[in-house]
C-alpha positions as CSV (number, residue, x, y, z in Angstrom):
1,M,-66.1,34.3,-2.5
2,S,-67.7,37.8,-1.9
3,G,-67.3,41.1,-3.8
4,Q,-65.6,43.0,-0.6
5,A,-61.8,42.5,0.2
6,E,-60.8,39.7,2.5
7,L,-57.6,38.5,3.9
8,F,-56.8,35.2,5.3
9,T,-53.7,33.5,7.2
10,I,-53.3,30.0,6.9
11,G,-50.3,28.4,8.2
12,E,-47.3,30.8,6.9
13,F,-49.4,31.7,4.0
14,V,-51.1,34.8,3.2
15,V,-54.2,34.5,0.8
16,D,-56.2,37.6,-0.4
17,S,-59.0,36.6,-2.0
18,Y,-59.9,40.1,-3.3
19,G,-56.2,40.2,-5.4
20,Q,-56.7,36.6,-6.3
21,S,-53.1,36.4,-4.5
22,V,-51.3,33.8,-2.3
23,R,-47.7,34.8,-0.3
24,C,-45.7,33.4,1.7
25,G,-43.4,36.5,3.1
26,P,-42.8,38.3,0.4
27,V,-42.8,36.0,-2.4
28,E,-46.2,35.2,-4.3
29,A,-46.6,31.3,-4.5
30,S,-47.0,30.4,-8.2
31,L,-50.3,29.0,-8.4
32,S,-52.4,28.1,-11.8
33,P,-55.6,30.1,-11.5
34,V,-57.7,26.7,-11.0
35,A,-55.6,25.7,-8.2
36,L,-56.2,29.3,-6.5
37,R,-59.6,28.7,-7.0
38,V,-59.6,25.4,-5.5
39,F,-57.6,26.5,-2.4
40,L,-60.2,29.6,-2.0
41,T,-63.0,27.0,-2.7
42,L,-61.5,25.0,0.8
43,I,-61.1,28.3,2.8
44,E,-64.3,29.5,2.0
45,S,-65.6,25.9,3.7
46,E,-65.9,25.6,7.6
47,A,-65.8,22.1,7.0
48,P,-64.3,19.2,4.9
49,L,-66.1,19.2,1.0
50,R,-66.7,16.4,-0.7
51,R,-64.9,16.0,-4.4
52,E,-68.4,16.4,-5.8
53,E,-69.1,20.2,-4.2
54,I,-65.4,21.0,-5.4
55,I,-66.0,20.3,-8.8
56,E,-69.7,21.8,-8.7
57,R,-68.1,24.9,-7.6
58,V,-65.2,25.2,-9.3
59,W,-65.7,23.9,-12.9
60,G,-69.8,23.6,-12.6
61,P,-71.2,20.7,-15.2
62,R,-67.4,21.0,-17.2
63,G,-65.5,19.7,-14.4
64,N,-64.9,15.7,-13.6
65,D,-62.6,14.0,-11.2
66,A,-59.6,14.5,-13.3
67,C,-59.9,18.3,-13.6
68,L,-59.9,17.9,-9.7
69,N,-57.0,15.8,-9.2
70,Q,-54.9,17.8,-11.7
71,A,-56.0,21.3,-9.7
72,V,-55.0,19.5,-6.3
73,Y,-51.6,18.3,-7.3
74,E,-50.8,21.7,-8.8
75,L,-51.9,23.5,-5.9
76,R,-50.2,21.3,-3.0
77,R,-46.9,21.1,-5.5
78,G,-47.0,25.3,-5.6
79,L,-47.2,25.7,-1.9
80,D,-44.9,23.2,-1.4
81,R,-42.1,25.4,-3.9
82,S,-43.1,28.3,-1.5
83,S,-42.3,26.6,1.9
84,P,-41.0,23.0,2.0
85,G,-43.8,20.7,3.6
86,A,-46.8,23.1,3.0
87,S,-48.7,20.5,0.8
88,R,-49.7,19.0,4.1
89,L,-52.1,22.2,4.1
90,I,-54.2,20.1,1.6
91,V,-55.6,17.0,3.5
92,T,-57.4,14.7,1.8
93,E,-60.4,12.9,3.4
94,P,-60.7,9.1,2.1
95,W,-63.5,8.2,-0.2
96,N,-65.1,11.6,0.7
97,G,-62.6,14.7,-0.2
98,Y,-60.4,17.5,1.0
99,R,-60.1,19.9,3.7
100,L,-57.3,22.0,5.3
101,G,-55.1,21.2,7.5
102,A,-54.6,24.2,9.6
103,P,-56.7,27.1,10.8
104,V,-58.1,29.6,8.5
105,I,-57.7,33.1,10.5
106,R,-59.7,36.2,8.8
107,V,-57.7,39.6,9.1
108,D,-60.4,41.9,10.1
109,D,-58.3,45.1,10.2
110,A,-56.6,44.8,6.6
111,P,-57.6,48.1,4.7
112,S,-60.5,47.2,2.7
113,D,-60.0,49.7,0.0
114,R,-57.3,49.3,-2.9
115,R,-55.0,52.2,-2.8
116,P,-52.0,51.9,-3.7
117,L,-49.4,50.9,-1.4
118,D,-47.3,53.9,-0.9
119,L,-50.6,55.8,-0.4
120,V,-51.4,53.5,2.5
121,I,-48.1,53.6,3.9
122,A,-47.9,57.8,3.7
123,N,-51.3,57.7,5.3
124,A,-50.2,55.1,8.1
125,Q,-47.0,57.6,8.9
126,L,-49.3,60.2,9.2
127,L,-51.4,59.0,12.1
128,S,-48.3,58.0,13.7
129,E,-47.0,61.5,14.0
130,G,-50.3,62.1,16.1
131,R,-49.0,59.8,19.2
132,T,-52.1,59.5,20.5
133,C,-53.2,55.9,21.3
134,K,-56.5,56.2,18.7
135,A,-54.2,57.3,15.7
136,L,-51.6,54.6,16.6
137,K,-54.2,51.8,16.6
138,S,-55.3,53.3,13.2
139,S,-51.6,53.2,12.3
140,L,-50.8,50.0,13.2
141,R,-53.9,48.7,11.1
142,L,-53.0,50.3,7.9
143,F,-49.2,49.3,8.6
144,Q,-50.4,45.7,9.4
145,G,-52.9,45.4,6.6
146,A,-49.9,46.5,4.1
147,E,-47.7,44.0,5.1
148,L,-49.7,41.2,5.3
149,R,-50.7,41.7,1.6
150,T,-47.1,42.7,0.3
151,G,-44.6,42.1,2.5
152,D,-43.2,45.2,2.1
153,P,-40.3,46.2,4.4
154,E,-41.2,49.5,4.8
155,A,-44.5,48.6,5.9
156,S,-42.4,46.2,8.2
157,L,-40.3,48.5,9.6
158,G,-43.3,51.1,10.0
159,L,-45.5,48.2,11.7
160,A,-42.6,47.3,14.3
161,Q,-42.4,51.1,15.1
162,A,-46.1,51.5,15.5
163,R,-46.1,48.5,18.1
164,F,-43.7,50.4,19.7
165,L,-45.1,53.6,20.3
166,L,-48.5,52.5,21.0
167,A,-47.0,50.2,23.9
168,A,-45.2,53.5,25.1
169,F,-48.0,55.6,25.0
170,G,-50.3,53.2,27.0
171,G,-52.8,51.9,24.1
172,C,-52.0,48.2,24.9
173,Y,-50.0,46.4,27.4
174,P,-46.1,46.0,26.0
175,C,-46.1,42.3,26.2
176,E,-48.8,42.0,23.5
177,T,-46.1,44.1,21.1
178,I,-42.9,44.7,22.2
179,P,-41.8,40.9,21.8
180,Q,-43.4,41.1,18.1
181,A,-41.7,44.9,17.1
182,E,-38.1,42.7,18.1
183,M,-38.9,40.0,16.1
184,A,-40.1,41.7,12.9
185,L,-36.8,44.3,13.5
186,S,-34.6,41.3,13.8
187,K,-35.8,40.3,10.6
188,L,-35.5,43.2,8.9
189,L,-31.9,43.8,9.8
190,R,-31.0,40.0,8.9
191,A,-32.2,40.9,5.6
192,N,-30.3,44.6,5.8
193,P,-27.9,44.7,8.6
194,L,-27.6,48.3,7.5
195,D,-30.6,50.0,7.9
196,G,-30.5,52.7,10.2
197,R,-34.1,53.2,10.9
198,A,-34.4,49.6,12.1
199,L,-31.7,49.9,14.2
200,A,-32.8,52.8,16.0
201,T,-36.0,51.8,16.6
202,L,-34.4,48.4,18.1
203,S,-32.1,50.4,20.3
204,M,-35.2,52.1,21.6
205,I,-36.6,49.3,22.9
206,L,-33.3,47.6,24.1
207,W,-32.7,50.5,26.3
208,S,-36.5,51.3,27.4
209,Y,-38.2,47.8,28.1
210,R,-34.8,45.8,28.3
211,G,-32.5,47.8,30.3
212,Q,-29.3,47.6,27.6
213,V,-28.0,51.3,27.8
214,L,-24.9,50.3,26.5
215,K,-26.1,48.2,23.8
216,A,-28.6,50.4,22.7
217,E,-25.6,53.6,22.4
218,Q,-23.7,51.5,20.1
219,L,-26.6,50.7,17.7
220,F,-27.6,54.3,17.5
221,L,-24.0,55.2,16.6
222,E,-23.9,52.5,14.3
223,A,-27.6,53.7,12.9
224,L,-26.0,57.4,12.6
225,R,-23.1,56.0,10.6
226,Q,-25.2,54.0,8.1
227,S,-28.6,56.5,8.1
228,P,-26.9,60.0,9.2
229,D,-29.7,62.0,7.2
230,E,-33.0,59.9,8.2
231,P,-35.0,62.0,10.7
232,I,-35.8,59.2,13.2
233,V,-32.4,57.7,13.7
234,R,-31.5,61.4,15.2
235,H,-34.9,62.3,16.7
236,W,-35.0,58.8,18.5
237,F,-31.3,59.2,19.4
238,A,-31.9,62.7,20.9
239,K,-34.7,61.1,23.2
240,F,-32.1,58.6,24.6
241,L,-29.8,61.2,25.2
242,A,-31.9,63.5,27.2
243,C,-32.8,60.6,29.5
244,Q,-29.0,59.9,30.1
245,G,-28.7,63.6,31.3
246,R,-26.8,64.8,28.2
247,V,-28.8,67.5,26.9
248,E,-26.3,69.5,25.0
249,E,-25.7,66.4,22.4
250,A,-29.8,65.5,22.5
251,L,-30.4,69.4,21.7
252,R,-27.9,68.9,18.6
253,H,-29.5,66.0,17.3
254,G,-33.3,67.2,17.9
255,K,-32.6,70.1,15.8
256,D,-30.7,68.2,13.1
257,A,-34.1,66.0,13.3
258,C,-36.1,69.3,13.0
259,A,-34.2,70.5,10.2
260,I,-34.0,67.2,8.3
261,S,-38.0,67.0,8.5
262,P,-39.5,70.2,9.9
263,A,-43.1,69.6,8.8
264,S,-42.8,66.6,11.5
265,L,-45.0,67.2,14.4
266,A,-43.6,64.5,16.7
267,I,-40.0,66.1,16.3
268,R,-40.8,69.1,17.0
269,C,-42.4,68.5,19.9
270,D,-39.9,66.2,21.3
271,L,-37.2,69.1,20.4
272,G,-39.4,71.3,22.7
273,Q,-39.6,68.8,25.4
274,C,-35.7,68.5,25.2
275,E,-35.3,72.5,25.1
276,I,-37.7,72.6,28.3
277,Q,-35.9,70.1,30.1
278,S,-32.9,72.7,29.5
279,G,-34.5,75.7,30.7
280,L,-35.1,76.9,27.4
281,Y,-38.1,77.9,27.7
282,R,-38.5,80.8,25.3
283,Q,-36.8,78.6,22.5
284,A,-39.0,75.8,23.5
285,I,-42.4,78.0,22.9
286,R,-40.6,79.5,19.6
287,T,-40.7,75.3,18.8
288,L,-43.9,74.5,19.8
289,S,-46.0,77.5,18.6
290,P,-45.8,76.2,14.7
291,V,-47.4,73.0,16.1
292,Q,-50.3,74.5,17.8
293,E,-50.9,76.5,14.9
294,A,-50.8,73.8,12.2
295,N,-52.9,71.1,14.8
296,P,-54.8,73.0,17.6
297,G,-56.1,69.8,18.8
298,Y,-52.5,68.1,19.1
299,E,-52.4,67.8,23.0
300,R,-49.0,67.0,23.4
301,A,-48.0,70.5,21.7
302,R,-50.4,72.2,24.2
303,L,-49.4,70.4,27.3
304,L,-45.8,71.3,26.3
305,F,-46.7,74.5,25.2
306,S,-48.7,75.2,28.7
307,L,-45.4,74.1,30.6
308,A,-42.7,76.2,28.8
309,Q,-45.4,79.1,29.2
310,H,-45.4,78.5,33.0
311,A,-41.7,78.1,33.7
312,N,-41.5,81.0,31.4
313,G,-43.4,83.0,34.0
314,Q,-46.7,83.3,31.9
315,R,-48.4,81.4,34.8
316,A,-51.9,82.6,34.3
317,D,-52.3,81.5,30.6
318,A,-50.7,78.0,31.2
319,E,-52.5,76.7,34.7
320,H,-55.9,78.0,33.1
321,A,-54.8,75.7,29.6
322,L,-53.5,72.8,32.1
323,M,-56.7,73.1,34.3
324,D,-59.1,73.1,31.2
325,M,-57.2,69.9,29.8
326,A,-58.1,68.1,33.5
327,E,-61.5,69.4,33.5
328,R,-62.3,67.8,30.0
329,P,-60.5,64.7,29.9
330,T,-58.6,63.5,26.8
331,Q,-59.2,60.0,25.4
332,D,-55.5,59.8,25.9
333,D,-54.7,58.3,28.9
334,M,-50.9,59.1,29.0
335,I,-51.7,62.8,28.3
336,L,-53.9,63.0,31.1
337,A,-51.4,61.4,33.3
338,W,-48.8,64.3,32.1
339,C,-51.6,66.5,32.6
340,G,-52.2,66.0,36.3
341,S,-48.6,65.6,37.2
342,A,-48.0,69.2,35.7
343,L,-50.9,70.3,38.1
344,G,-49.6,68.6,41.3
345,R,-46.1,69.9,40.9
346,I,-47.2,73.7,39.9
347,G,-49.6,73.3,42.9
348,H,-53.0,72.4,42.2
349,K,-52.7,69.3,43.7
350,T,-56.9,69.2,44.2
351,H,-56.7,69.0,40.2
352,A,-53.9,66.5,40.0
353,S,-56.0,64.3,42.7
354,Q,-58.9,64.6,40.2
355,V,-56.6,63.1,37.4
356,A,-55.7,60.0,39.4
357,E,-59.5,59.4,40.1
358,T,-60.6,59.6,36.5
359,L,-57.7,57.4,36.0
360,S,-58.6,54.9,38.6
361,K,-62.4,55.0,37.1
362,R,-61.5,54.4,33.6
363,R,-59.3,50.9,34.7
364,E,-62.5,50.1,36.9
365,H,-64.2,49.9,33.7
366,G,-62.2,47.7,31.9
367,R,-59.8,50.4,30.0
368,H,-56.1,49.6,30.0
369,I,-54.0,52.1,32.1
370,P,-50.6,52.0,32.2
371,W,-49.6,51.8,35.9
372,I,-46.6,54.0,35.2
373,A,-49.7,56.8,34.3
374,E,-50.7,56.9,37.9
375,K,-47.4,57.0,39.2
376,L,-46.7,59.8,37.6
377,V,-49.7,61.6,39.0
378,Y,-49.2,60.4,42.6
379,D,-45.7,61.4,42.5
380,S,-46.9,65.1,42.0
381,I,-49.4,65.5,44.8
382,G,-46.7,63.5,47.3
383,E,-48.8,59.9,47.8
384,E,-45.5,58.2,48.0
385,G,-47.3,54.9,48.9
386,F,-49.7,54.8,46.0
387,A,-46.5,55.8,43.9
388,K,-44.5,52.9,45.0
389,K,-47.2,50.5,44.9
390,S,-48.2,52.1,41.0
391,H,-44.4,51.7,39.9
392,S,-44.3,48.1,41.6
393,R,-47.5,47.0,39.4
394,A,-45.9,48.6,36.3
395,K,-42.8,46.6,36.3
396,A,-44.8,43.6,37.2
397,A,-47.0,44.1,33.8
398,F,-43.8,45.1,31.8
399,D,-45.5,48.4,31.2
400,G,-43.1,50.0,34.0
401,S,-40.2,51.4,31.8
402,D,-38.4,53.9,33.9
403,M,-37.6,55.8,30.4
404,W,-41.5,57.1,30.6
405,V,-40.4,58.5,33.6
406,R,-37.0,60.2,32.9
407,L,-38.5,61.5,29.5
408,N,-41.6,63.2,31.9
409,P,-40.3,66.7,31.5
410,L,-43.2,68.0,33.6
411,A,-40.9,68.2,37.0
412,I,-41.2,71.9,37.1
413,S,-41.2,73.5,40.4
414,A,-43.9,76.1,41.3
């Protein structure tokens, strides 16, 4: 193998050629060094290998048939111990040699460095805080690499959350990531039914994509009982409550989440959003100001801050900021859609129409634009026909969760 880190999947196994390990789930397969070398040799080859070739690559001139027979026996036994029946991955080619019985898939998105797992996860969590499609995709790749290499539950949870958020913010089709997130969360909860963070994440999916509001609330309450001090539990429960119109409860849980994790930009943004929804515009400005100071490029905060300013009477500054965002379009389609929706609702329908046109052109050039994004803009400029058409297509594409319409705090009258 090359000196670069390479990660492969074959059947149920993850093979790390750099770290010289083979794992099935979180459990590392028990393979002798020579059995592992034979396995890696077969993985490296795209075609069946003759016995003589394997012997030459693994042992050189010191090898013989007996060495190979023993190594293959140990390899098959070690694979079977990790996953019964997995010895079928090593197929004998009569009178020739051996080949693999399943396709080998290289995982190109795995992190190529060998940083400690906790640093990789911390970096992925920090990227996830950005709540932009670009940051979430980077976060997902880091979590995916960490989860494949180690099977660590923390990485698995982060990966499920990143998949949910990426779909929610329009970075992919939900049908590509939501079922994967659900499967991962179910697996985590089978191993630890009391994991409040996993319960809260599953609640978000059940509510926003499956329409199971009562079930979601039950799981949220269980998550609070099990993990009352986890900020994500209170944070996402606050979003759920805000969308149900239970604003006072939402504010209480949002403030608790912010007190537990005061450095979280995402939590502060969502608390500010809830305060705007509640008519607490001055409070929203105070909540969002530290986010602006900490990261002036954080577009969600800039957008929400402008809306709070507008509602608080500082209209000139707010409108200037929103039009600036529309004229120099962000690469994040949902942020652009929210900006267009805001402009349309405060009377700048020409700018909002230009945003709708930009989104349409991006779609024509092959970008995945959530239909729900265009619906928000068309609603704001009174294009009911286009709005209904977009909403219908959103539901058909499984990216039209009504949650993201109800969460939209931009319906502020001029």
